[in-house]
C-alpha positions in Angstrom: 79.7 94.7 93.4 77.3 94.8 90.3 78.0 97.1 87.7 75.8 100.5 86.5 72.6 100.3 84.9 72.6 101.9 81.3 69.9 103.2 79.1 70.7 103.1 75.7 68.7 105.4 73.4 69.1 105.1 69.7 66.5 105.3 66.7 68.5 102.8 64.4 67.8 99.4 65.6 71.2 98.0 64.4 73.1 100.4 66.2 71.0 100.2 69.5 71.3 96.5 69.5 74.9 96.2 68.8 75.9 98.8 71.5 73.5 97.2 74.3 75.1 93.8 73.4 78.4 95.2 73.6 77.8 96.6 77.4 75.8 93.4 78.3 79.1 91.5 77.6 80.8 93.8 79.8 78.6 93.2 82.8 76.3 96.1 82.7 72.4 96.1 82.9 71.2 97.5 79.6 67.8 98.9 78.6 67.7 99.6 74.7 65.0 102.3 74.0 64.0 103.8 70.6 63.6 107.2 71.4 64.1 110.3 73.8 60.3 110.2 74.9 60.7 106.6 75.8 63.8 107.1 77.9 61.8 110.2 79.9 59.1 107.9 80.3 61.3 105.0 81.5 63.0 107.6 84.2 59.9 108.2 85.6 59.3 104.6 86.7 62.9 103.0 86.8 65.9 104.5 88.2 69.2 104.0 86.4 72.7 105.1 86.4 73.9 106.2 83.0 72.2 107.4 79.7 73.8 106.7 76.6 72.1 108.6 73.7 72.6 109.4 70.3 72.5 112.9 69.6 70.4 113.2 66.1 67.1 111.2 66.2 64.6 112.3 63.4 61.2 112.4 64.1 61.5 112.7 68.0 63.4 114.5 70.6 67.0 114.9 70.1 70.0 113.8 72.6 70.3 117.3 74.4 66.5 117.5 75.0 66.6 114.1 76.3 69.5 114.6 78.7 68.0 117.7 80.2 64.3 116.1 80.7 66.0 112.8 82.1 68.3 114.6 84.6 65.2 116.8 86.0 64.1 113.4 86.9 67.2 111.7 87.8 69.8 114.3 88.8 72.7 112.0 89.4 72.5 110.2 86.0 75.7 110.3 84.0 74.7 111.5 80.7 76.8 110.5 77.5 76.0 111.6 73.9 76.7 109.3 70.8 77.1 111.4 67.5 78.5 111.4 64.0 78.9 114.9 63.9 82.6 115.7 65.3 82.1 119.3 66.4 84.3 120.9 69.0 81.5 123.6 69.5 78.8 120.7 70.3 81.1 119.1 72.5 81.4 122.2 74.3 77.9 123.2 74.3 76.9 119.6 75.4 79.1 120.2 78.6 77.4 123.4 79.5 74.1 121.6 79.1 75.0 118.7 81.5 76.4 116.2 79.4 79.4 114.4 81.1 80.9 112.3 78.1 80.9 112.9 74.3 81.6 109.9 71.9 82.1 110.3 68.3 81.0 107.8 65.7 82.3 105.5 64.4 83.9 104.3 67.6 85.6 101.1 68.5 84.2 98.9 71.5 87.2 99.7 73.1 86.8 103.4 72.8 83.1 103.0 74.0 83.9 101.2 77.0 86.9 103.3 77.8 84.8 106.5 77.5 81.7 105.1 79.8 84.2 103.8 82.5 86.4 107.1 82.5 82.9 109.2 82.5 81.4 107.3 85.5 84.8 107.3 87.6 85.0 111.1 87.0 81.4 111.6 88.1 81.9 109.4 91.0 84.7 111.6 92.1 82.7 114.5 91.9 80.1 113.2 93.9 82.3 112.3 96.5 83.9 115.8 96.6 80.6 117.2 97.4 80.1 114.7 100.1 83.6 115.6 101.7 83.1 119.0 101.8 80.9 118.6 104.8 83.7 117.3 106.6 85.5 120.9 106.5 82.9 121.7 109.4 83.7 118.7 111.5 87.6 119.7 111.2 87.0 123.1 112.3 85.5 122.0 115.5 88.6 119.9 116.5 91.3 122.1 115.0 92.9 122.5 118.2 93.8 118.9 118.3 95.5 118.7 115.0 98.4 120.6 116.5 100.3 117.1 117.2 103.0 116.5 114.9 102.7 112.6 115.4 102.6 110.5 112.2 99.1 109.6 111.4 100.2 105.9 111.0 101.8 105.7 114.6 98.8 107.0 116.3 97.4 103.7 117.2 100.5 102.2 118.4 101.2 105.4 120.4 97.6 105.3 122.0 98.2 101.6 122.8 101.8 102.2 124.3 100.7 105.1 126.7 97.6 103.1 127.8 100.0 100.0 128.6 102.2 101.9 130.7 100.0 104.0 132.6 98.0 100.9 133.7 101.0 98.3 133.7 99.0 96.0 131.3 100.6 92.6 130.1 99.0 92.7 126.6 96.8 95.0 124.6 95.4 95.3 121.3 93.9 98.3 119.4 91.3 97.7 116.8 89.5 100.1 114.5 86.6 100.1 112.5 87.3 99.1 108.8 86.5 102.0 106.2 85.5 99.2 103.8 83.0 97.5 105.9 80.9 99.1 108.4 80.8 97.8 111.9 83.9 95.5 111.2 86.4 96.0 113.8 90.0 95.1 112.2 93.1 94.8 114.6 95.4 97.9 114.0 98.2 97.0 116.5 99.0 94.6 118.9 101.3 94.7 121.9 102.8 92.2 124.4 105.2 92.7 127.5 107.9 90.0 128.1 107.9 88.2 131.4 110.4 89.7 133.9 113.3 87.5 135.4 112.5 86.0 138.5 115.2 87.8 140.3 114.4 91.1 138.7 112.5 94.2 140.2 108.9 93.1 139.0 108.0 97.0 139.6 110.1 97.7 136.5 108.1 96.2 133.5 109.9 95.3 130.5 108.9 97.6 127.8 106.3 96.4 125.1 107.1 94.8 121.8 104.8 95.0 118.8 104.8 91.8 116.6 103.6 92.3 113.3 99.7 92.4 113.0 99.7 90.0 109.9 101.4 87.3 111.7 99.5 87.6 114.8 96.3 87.6 112.6 97.6 84.2 111.1 98.4 82.6 114.3 95.9 83.8 116.8 92.6 83.4 115.0 90.7 82.4 118.3 92.4 85.2 120.3 91.6 87.8 117.6 87.9 86.8 117.3 87.8 87.0 121.2 89.3 90.6 121.0 86.7 91.6 118.2 83.8 90.4 120.4 85.2 92.6 123.2 85.4 95.3 121.2 82.1 94.9 119.5 80.4 94.8 123.1 81.9 98.1 124.4 81.3 100.0 121.0 77.7 98.9 120.9 77.0 99.8 124.6 79.4 102.8 124.3 80.6 102.1 127.9 83.8 100.6 129.4 83.6 96.9 130.5 85.7 94.5 132.7 86.0 90.9 132.4 87.7 88.6 135.1 88.4 84.9 133.8 85.7 85.7 131.0 83.1 87.0 133.0 81.9 90.7 133.0 82.3 92.2 136.4 80.1 95.3 137.4 82.3 98.4 137.8 82.7 99.6 141.3 81.6 96.3 142.8 83.6 94.1 145.1 84.0 91.7 142.4 86.8 93.6 140.7 89.2 92.8 143.6 90.1 89.0 143.0 93.2 87.3 144.6 92.9 84.3 142.5 92.1 85.4 138.9 94.0 83.9 135.9 92.9 86.6 133.2 91.5 90.3 133.8 90.6 92.4 130.9 89.1 95.8 130.2 87.8 97.0 127.2 87.2 100.5 126.3 85.3 102.1 123.2 87.1 104.6 121.1 84.4 107.3 120.3 85.1 110.8 118.6 82.2 113.4 118.6 79.7 110.5 118.7 81.4 108.6 116.3 82.5 105.0 116.7 86.3 104.7 116.0 87.4 101.4 117.5 88.1 99.7 120.8 90.9 99.4 123.3 91.4 96.0 124.7 94.1 95.4 127.5 94.8 92.5 129.8 96.6 91.3 132.8 97.2 87.9 133.9 98.1 85.6 136.8 99.4 87.0 140.1 99.5 90.6 138.5 97.0 93.1 140.2 93.7 93.5 138.7 92.8 96.7 137.0 91.6 99.6 139.5 88.9 102.2 139.1 91.8 104.7 138.5 93.1 102.5 135.8 89.9 102.4 134.3 89.6 106.1 134.2 93.0 106.5 132.9 92.4 104.0 130.3 89.0 106.0 129.2 90.7 109.2 128.9 93.7 107.8 126.8 91.2 105.9 124.6 89.1 109.1 124.3 92.2 111.1 123.3 93.5 108.5 121.0 90.0 108.3 119.2 90.0 112.0 118.7 93.6 112.0 117.3 93.0 109.0 115.3 89.5 110.6 113.9 91.5 113.8 113.1 94.0 111.8 111.2 91.6 110.3 109.1 89.8 113.6 108.8 93.0 115.1 107.4 93.3 112.3 105.1 90.0 112.9 103.8 90.7 116.6 103.7 93.4 115.8 101.7 91.4 113.9 99.2 89.0 116.9 99.1 91.9 119.3 98.4 92.9 116.6 95.6 89.6 116.7 94.0 89.3 120.8 94.2 92.7 120.6 92.2 91.2 118.2 89.8 88.3 120.2 89.2 90.5 123.4 88.9 92.8 121.8 86.2 89.6 120.5 84.4 88.6 123.8 84.2 91.7 125.2 83.1 92.0 122.2 80.5 88.7 123.0 79.1 89.2 126.9 78.8 92.8 126.0 77.4 91.6 123.5 74.7 88.6 125.8 73.9 90.9 128.7 73.1 93.7 126.6 71.4 91.3 124.8 69.3 89.3 127.9 68.3 92.2 129.8 67.0 93.0 127.5 64.2 89.3 126.5 63.7 88.5 130.2 63.0 91.2 130.7 60.5 90.0 127.4 58.8 86.6 128.4 58.8 87.6 132.0 57.5 89.4 130.7 54.8 87.3 127.9 53.7 84.1 130.2 53.6 86.2 132.5 51.6 86.9 130.2 49.1 83.3 128.9 48.9 82.0 132.5 48.3 79.9 132.3 45.0 80.6 136.0 44.2 84.2 135.7 43.8 86.6 133.8 41.4 89.8 133.0 43.0 93.1 132.7 40.9 95.0 129.7 41.3 97.9 131.5 43.3 95.5 132.5 45.9 93.6 129.4 46.3 96.8 127.6 46.8 97.7 130.1 49.4 94.3 129.8 51.3 94.7 126.0 51.2 98.2 125.9 52.4 96.7 128.1 55.6 94.2 125.7 56.1 96.5 122.8 55.9 99.1 124.5 58.3 96.2 125.2 60.8 95.1 121.6 60.7 98.6 120.5 61.6 98.5 122.6 64.6 95.1 120.8 65.7 96.7 117.5 65.3 99.7 118.6 67.3 97.4 119.8 69.9 95.4 116.6 70.0 98.7 114.5 69.9 100.1 116.0 72.7 96.9 115.8 74.9 97.0 112.2 74.2 100.7 111.6 75.0 100.4 113.5 78.4 97.2 111.1 79.1 99.7 107.8 78.3 102.4 109.3 80.4 100.0 110.0 83.6 98.3 106.5 82.9 101.7 105.0 83.2 101.0 103.7 79.3 103.8 105.4 77.5 105.5 103.1 75.1 109.4 103.0 74.4 111.5 100.8 72.8 115.0 101.3 74.0 118.2 99.8 72.2 121.8 100.7 71.9 122.0 103.7 69.8 124.6 106.3 68.9 123.3 109.4 70.7 125.6 111.8 68.6 123.8 110.7 65.6 120.3 111.8 67.3 121.9 115.0 68.1 123.0 115.5 64.4 119.5 114.5 63.1 117.6 117.1 65.6 120.2 119.8 64.6 119.4 119.0 60.8 115.6 119.1 61.3 115.9 122.4 63.2 118.1 124.1 60.5 115.8 123.0 57.8 112.6 124.2 59.6 114.2 127.3 60.9 116.8 128.5 59.1 117.0 132.0 60.9 118.2 129.9 64.2 121.8 129.9 65.1 122.1 126.4 66.2 125.4 124.9 67.5 126.4 121.3 68.1 129.1 120.3 70.4 130.1 116.6 71.3 133.2 114.8 72.2 135.1 112.8 69.7 132.9 110.2 68.3 135.4 107.5 69.3 135.0 108.4 73.1 131.0 108.6 72.9 129.5 105.3 74.3 126.2 104.0 73.2 123.0 105.1 74.9 120.1 102.7 75.7 117.2 104.6 74.4 114.5 105.1 72.0 115.7 107.3 69.1 112.2 108.4 68.0 111.3 109.5 71.7 114.8 111.3 72.2 114.1 113.0 68.9 110.7 114.1 70.4 112.4 115.4 73.5 115.0 117.5 71.5 112.5 118.7 69.2 110.3 120.0 72.0 113.4 121.4 73.8 114.6 123.4 70.5 111.1 124.7 69.6 110.6 125.6 73.1 114.0 127.8 73.2 113.2 129.1 69.7 109.7 130.0 71.0 110.9 132.0 74.2 113.8 133.7 72.4 112.3 136.9 71.1 115.2 137.9 68.7 118.2 136.4 67.3 117.8 133.1 68.8 121.3 131.3 69.6 121.0 127.6 70.7 123.6 125.4 72.0 123.1 121.7 71.7 126.0 119.9 74.0 126.6 116.4 74.8 128.7 115.5 77.8 130.0 112.3 79.8 129.0 112.0 83.2 130.9 110.2 86.2 130.0 106.4 86.7 129.2 107.1 90.1 125.8 109.3 89.7 123.0 107.2 89.8 123.2 103.6 91.3 126.6 103.0 89.5 124.9 103.6 86.1 127.1 105.5 83.6 124.8 108.4 82.1 125.2 110.8 79.3 124.1 114.5 79.6 122.3 116.5 77.0 122.1 120.3 77.2 119.9 122.7 75.1 120.9 126.3 76.0 119.3 129.3 74.7 119.7 133.2 74.9 116.0 133.7 75.6 113.9 135.3 78.2 115.0 133.3 81.1 113.3 132.0 84.2 112.7 133.1 87.8 112.7 130.4 90.6 108.9 130.0 90.5 109.0 129.2 86.9 111.8 126.7 87.2 110.0 124.9 90.0 106.8 124.5 87.9 108.3 124.5 84.4 107.4 120.7 84.0 104.1 121.0 85.2 101.4 120.1 82.6 99.6 123.1 81.1 102.0 125.7 83.0 103.3 128.6 80.8 105.6 131.2 81.5 103.3 134.2 81.7 105.6 137.4 81.6 107.0 139.5 78.9 107.0 138.0 75.5 105.8 134.6 76.6 102.2 136.0 76.7 102.4 136.2 73.0 103.4 132.9 72.4 101.2 130.0 71.2 101.2 126.5 72.8 99.5 124.6 75.4 102.2 124.2 78.2 102.4 120.1 77.3 105.6 119.9 75.7 108.1 120.0 78.7 105.7 117.7 80.5 106.1 115.3 77.8 109.7 115.5 77.8 109.8 114.9 81.5 107.7 111.6 81.0 109.7 110.2 78.0 113.2 111.1 80.0 112.0 109.5 83.3 110.7 106.3 81.4 114.2 106.0 80.0 115.6 105.9 83.5 117.1 109.5 83.4 116.1 113.0 84.8 115.5 116.5 83.4 115.9 119.9 85.1 116.6 123.5 84.0 119.1 126.2 85.1 118.6 129.8 84.7 120.2 132.7 86.0 117.3 134.9 85.9 115.2 137.2 83.7 116.4 137.9 80.5 119.7 135.6 80.9 118.6 132.6 79.1 117.9 129.1 80.0 119.5 125.6 80.0 117.7 122.7 80.0 119.7 119.4 81.1 118.6 115.8 80.5 120.4 112.2 81.2 120.2 109.1 79.6 121.7 105.7 80.6 124.8 104.3 78.7 124.2 100.8 77.0 125.8 97.6 78.3 127.3 96.4 74.9 129.7 93.9 76.0 127.7 90.8 75.1 127.0 92.1 71.4 130.8 93.0 71.2 131.7 89.4 72.1 129.3 88.0 69.6 130.6 90.2 67.1 
């Protein structure tokens, strides 16, 4: 599938040429233009998919003006701004004005390509979301048919099984239109009935069995192609067809009755509310009775019901995708609101103190200047922590979180976390407990990542303990038979804080989720710390959970880590 067409707009020839060459090497069709007016004129004559424009272009239209004008001509164009001015306010304003992506110069080739690909993917999902909403109306018209609890994956097999039993077919196949290729029938399920023993009651047919579809496809290419041809015929005509020894027979004619036929086949279209779903093909062989008119009517009814059920299951799947997209849109809105708030707070302080220091009508003494600069430095640290947390969550969700596990002394990690806490928060009563050192096994883990988990849990405990925080950091050993016979250690971080409700406990490890009662409303944070903890612990092969007796009764966070097998190291020593 060809990649998108991208228009690059930049008044600097070197930058324009470099970006265009980079995108062309990645397979994109690129048009490099020198200014905003040229891009607008180009849009009037030539459609394209992505507009990648510089923000500041002296002597011509700026990037935002160009984006607004081009989007009036090509509403679906994906707009990405390049700028050397790293301004949060500019980014937020750009999003409001229709810009989909924002790249800060200088950027690496990887950063540019990643931003373009992610922005295109996001906008594609958004457009699909709009299209999927139309399916809700279709769902409402068939709501009564959705009461069946049958697993959607079993619906084709169930349809085939019922049809074979009712018309006593020897073999049958159900084909469905492929979702990837229009009008391409793909075999969904195949069923065959073994021949009865000669001395058995032939009126009692043996139950059908269902060979693997992949195996049938590999071993019966000619038969598969014949099934597809029959299915396509009945779909094109939207009518049931009967074939005796390969020749089509008119329904209701005397030719339907044959005493010497070898193979009799009936093909029925699967249609749901005028939509083509697939086809059902059934077969009788040898001395068996031919299909009767009643058989054909039964097959048509079952095929119709099966088509509705299968189509409904597909609609349900698509509606689930719509809901997922709605959820993604909601999370995106919450994310933008949260980031805007969390970034504006330290930025406001930084701006205020910096402006104060720069006032020409006041001479500040060294002590005051140092105090203001310290505040600015602290607020910058908060910004960096927020950005680091967002990047960490992105890595976890992308499965790109890196850990470097090795055998470590876990009690030393606990001591390091405790020492760090006592230095930063001397007012906290922190207690550390663990078994005798000679009884503690080595743990397979990344000490820096485990310190990060402990730091987040301890800071979280301090944050949600309004007064006189008392924190217990405890290590214990777990039985060998816990998880896949893997011996684990358990670490607990317990506080005397505000506690949690059941709803809080169910959602506490979700990203951006924050407890919103009591003093928690006054705490700072993004709701990313516990999500990061879960990602790190699970990457180690452990699990993390929380226990709390309720409001005002404190909380205890637990996580497990695998014990390291150091037998080889010991033997080498």
